[in-house]
C-alpha positions as CSV (number, residue, x, y, z in Angstrom):
1,M,0.0,0.0,0.0
2,D,1.4,3.4,-1.1
3,E,0.6,5.2,2.2
4,A,1.6,2.3,4.6
5,K,4.6,4.2,6.0
6,N,2.5,7.2,6.9
7,F,-0.4,5.3,8.2
8,P,0.9,1.9,9.5
9,L,-2.1,1.1,11.7
10,A,-4.7,2.1,9.2
11,S,-3.0,0.3,6.3
12,E,-3.1,-2.9,8.2
13,V,-6.8,-2.5,9.0
14,V,-7.6,-1.7,5.4
15,L,-6.0,-4.9,4.3
16,S,-7.6,-7.2,6.8
17,D,-10.7,-5.6,8.4
18,V,-12.7,-4.0,5.5
19,Y,-15.8,-5.9,4.5
20,M,-17.7,-4.4,1.5
21,Y,-18.1,-0.8,2.6
22,Y,-17.7,-1.4,6.4
23,I,-14.6,-1.2,8.5
24,V,-15.0,-3.6,11.4
25,T,-12.0,-3.3,13.7
26,G,-10.8,-2.4,17.2
27,S,-7.9,-2.0,19.5
28,Q,-6.7,-3.3,22.9
29,D,-6.6,0.2,24.4
30,L,-8.1,3.7,23.9
31,G,-4.9,5.4,23.0
32,T,-4.2,3.1,20.1
33,A,-7.8,3.3,19.0
34,I,-7.6,7.1,18.8
35,V,-4.5,7.0,16.7
36,L,-6.0,4.4,14.5
37,K,-9.2,6.4,14.0
38,Y,-7.3,9.5,12.8
39,Q,-5.0,7.5,10.6
40,L,-8.1,5.9,8.9
41,I,-9.7,9.3,8.5
42,N,-6.6,10.9,7.0
43,L,-5.8,7.9,4.8
44,F,-9.3,7.8,3.3
45,N,-9.3,11.6,2.9
46,I,-6.4,11.2,0.5
47,C,-8.6,9.0,-1.6
48,G,-11.4,11.5,-1.4
49,M,-13.5,9.3,0.8
50,V,-15.1,10.5,4.0
51,L,-15.7,8.0,6.8
52,H,-18.8,8.3,8.9
53,K,-21.4,6.4,10.9
54,W,-18.8,5.6,13.6
55,N,-19.6,3.5,16.6
56,S,-17.7,2.3,19.6
57,K,-18.1,1.1,23.2
58,A,-15.6,3.9,24.2
59,R,-17.6,7.1,24.5
60,E,-14.3,9.1,24.5
61,L,-13.6,7.9,20.9
62,L,-17.0,9.0,19.7
63,D,-16.7,12.4,21.4
64,L,-13.7,13.4,19.2
65,K,-14.7,15.9,16.6
66,N,-14.3,15.5,12.9
67,E,-15.6,18.4,10.8
68,N,-15.7,16.5,7.6
69,S,-18.0,13.8,8.9
70,E,-21.5,13.6,7.4
71,I,-22.8,12.3,10.7
72,S,-21.9,13.2,14.3
73,F,-19.7,10.7,16.2
74,N,-22.1,11.1,19.1
75,Q,-24.5,8.2,19.5
76,K,-27.4,7.7,21.7
77,E,-26.6,5.7,24.9
78,D,-29.0,2.9,23.9
79,S,-28.2,2.9,20.2
80,T,-27.5,-0.3,18.3
81,I,-25.9,-0.7,14.9
82,K,-26.3,-3.5,12.4
83,T,-23.3,-4.5,10.3
84,L,-23.1,-7.5,8.0
85,G,-26.1,-9.1,9.5
86,I,-25.0,-8.7,13.2
87,V,-26.7,-6.3,15.6
88,W,-24.3,-4.8,18.1
89,K,-25.4,-2.8,21.2
90,S,-22.3,-0.7,21.7
91,N,-22.9,0.7,25.2
92,K,-23.2,-2.9,26.5
93,D,-20.7,-4.3,24.1
94,Q,-23.0,-7.2,23.3
95,F,-24.5,-8.9,20.2
96,I,-28.3,-8.9,20.3
97,F,-30.8,-10.3,17.9
98,K,-33.8,-8.7,16.2
99,V,-36.5,-10.9,14.7
100,S,-39.4,-9.6,12.6
101,V,-41.6,-12.5,11.6
102,K,-45.4,-12.1,11.7
103,Q,-47.8,-14.9,12.5
104,Q,-50.0,-15.9,9.6
105,T,-53.2,-17.9,9.2
106,V,-51.8,-19.8,6.2
107,Y,-48.2,-20.8,5.6
108,T,-46.4,-22.2,2.5
109,K,-43.0,-23.7,1.9
110,R,-41.9,-20.3,0.5
111,D,-42.9,-18.6,3.7
112,V,-40.8,-21.2,5.7
113,L,-37.7,-20.5,3.5
114,S,-38.2,-16.7,3.8
115,T,-38.2,-17.0,7.6
116,I,-35.0,-19.1,7.6
117,V,-33.3,-16.5,5.6
118,K,-34.3,-13.8,8.1
119,L,-32.7,-15.8,10.9
120,F,-29.2,-15.9,9.2
121,V,-26.3,-14.7,11.4
122,P,-22.8,-14.9,9.9
123,M,-21.1,-16.3,13.0
124,G,-23.7,-19.0,13.4
125,L,-24.8,-17.9,16.9
126,L,-28.4,-18.9,16.2
127,G,-27.3,-22.3,14.7
128,P,-29.6,-24.5,16.9
129,V,-32.7,-22.4,16.0
130,I,-31.9,-22.3,12.3
131,C,-31.1,-26.0,12.3
132,K,-34.6,-26.8,13.7
133,A,-36.2,-24.6,10.9
134,K,-34.1,-26.3,8.2
135,I,-35.1,-29.7,9.5
136,F,-38.7,-28.6,9.2
137,L,-38.1,-27.5,5.6
138,Q,-36.5,-30.8,4.9
139,R,-39.6,-32.6,6.0
140,L,-41.6,-30.5,3.5
141,W,-39.3,-31.6,0.8
142,L,-39.6,-35.2,1.8
143,E,-43.4,-34.9,1.6
144,K,-43.1,-33.2,-1.9
145,V,-44.9,-30.1,-0.8
146,N,-45.0,-27.5,-3.5
147,W,-43.7,-24.0,-2.9
148,D,-47.0,-22.1,-2.8
149,D,-49.3,-24.9,-1.6
150,P,-50.8,-24.2,1.9
151,L,-49.2,-26.4,4.5
152,S,-51.3,-29.2,6.0
153,E,-52.9,-28.7,9.4
154,E,-50.1,-30.7,11.1
155,F,-47.3,-28.9,9.4
156,A,-49.0,-25.5,9.8
157,S,-49.5,-26.1,13.5
158,D,-45.8,-27.1,14.0
159,W,-44.5,-24.1,12.1
160,S,-46.9,-21.7,13.8
161,R,-45.5,-22.7,17.2
162,F,-42.0,-22.2,16.0
163,V,-42.7,-18.7,14.7
164,C,-44.5,-17.8,17.9
165,N,-41.4,-18.7,19.9
166,L,-39.0,-16.7,17.8
167,E,-39.6,-13.6,19.9
168,E,-37.7,-15.3,22.6
169,I,-34.5,-14.9,20.5
170,E,-34.5,-11.2,21.4
171,K,-33.7,-12.1,25.0
172,I,-30.4,-13.6,23.9
173,K,-27.4,-11.4,24.6
174,I,-23.8,-12.4,23.8
175,D,-20.7,-10.6,24.9
176,R,-18.6,-9.4,22.0
177,Y,-15.3,-9.5,23.9
178,I,-14.6,-13.1,24.9
179,L,-11.1,-12.9,26.3
180,N,-9.7,-12.6,29.8
181,S,-7.7,-9.4,30.5
182,Q,-4.1,-9.8,29.5
183,P,-4.4,-13.4,28.1
184,E,-1.2,-15.5,28.1
185,R,-2.4,-18.3,26.0
186,I,-5.4,-18.9,23.6
187,V,-6.5,-22.3,22.4
188,F,-9.2,-23.0,19.8
189,L,-11.3,-26.1,20.4
190,G,-13.5,-27.5,17.6
191,F,-16.4,-30.0,17.7
192,S,-18.7,-31.4,15.1
193,D,-21.5,-33.9,14.9
194,A,-24.0,-35.2,12.3
195,S,-27.2,-37.2,12.2
196,T,-28.4,-39.6,9.5
197,L,-31.7,-40.6,11.0
198,T,-35.1,-39.6,9.4
199,V,-33.7,-36.1,8.9
200,H,-30.1,-35.2,8.0
201,A,-28.4,-32.4,9.9
202,Y,-24.9,-31.6,11.0
203,G,-23.3,-29.0,13.2
204,A,-19.9,-27.6,14.1
205,E,-18.7,-25.1,16.6
206,V,-15.4,-23.6,17.7
207,Y,-14.7,-22.5,21.2
208,L,-12.0,-20.1,22.3
209,Q,-10.3,-21.0,25.5
210,C,-8.4,-18.2,27.1
211,Y,-5.7,-18.7,29.8
212,A,-4.7,-15.7,32.0
213,K,-2.3,-15.5,34.9
214,Y,-3.8,-16.2,38.3
215,S,-7.3,-16.9,36.9
216,T,-9.4,-19.9,35.8
217,P,-9.3,-20.7,32.1
218,L,-12.3,-19.1,30.2
219,S,-14.1,-20.9,27.4
220,K,-16.6,-19.2,25.2
221,L,-18.3,-20.0,21.9
222,S,-16.6,-18.2,19.0
223,L,-18.2,-19.6,15.9
224,A,-20.8,-22.2,15.0
225,T,-22.6,-23.6,12.0
């Protein structure tokens, strides 16, 4: 990168942490985050691009002024931001989930697929819920149900209960930061399983185990599918 010498932190982020038109990155401390922020602003200004819609769990970082920004860095205390299908509540530093699926009197296989798509989360954090929905869709395929045919009473009843319970997902809150303070060693643990019974399903998950001095090892789910 041409400007790597002038903006070392920003250039590294541009190469590794840019997804479509989002920059999703962070820092271990506020001081480095402030330097990174201004490097990113100045680097993109050279290209004639203005960064905006900033968000951070550190209010001090958002309070810093930038006259060229289209949108103020100040965010509401209870604000959330959705990036790449993930909803982040910055003041709590937690991932949360929003579900917008309405109950219907008649369902079709197309409605089922539409709901499954709405539940997609890139990191697989709703894997058990989505798996149940996909198994239901698999049952419809096995019964050769057409896309726009109303579901039978049995299928419609099962799916209606599933949709009714989806609002419970909004009670789930997952901490974004999953390390101990000053970790000395990090281990990734992967597991997988599959079923070949009436329905076919498989699952895999990766846990991050963090070891810190004078503390109990901490294990948290990092990724699932």
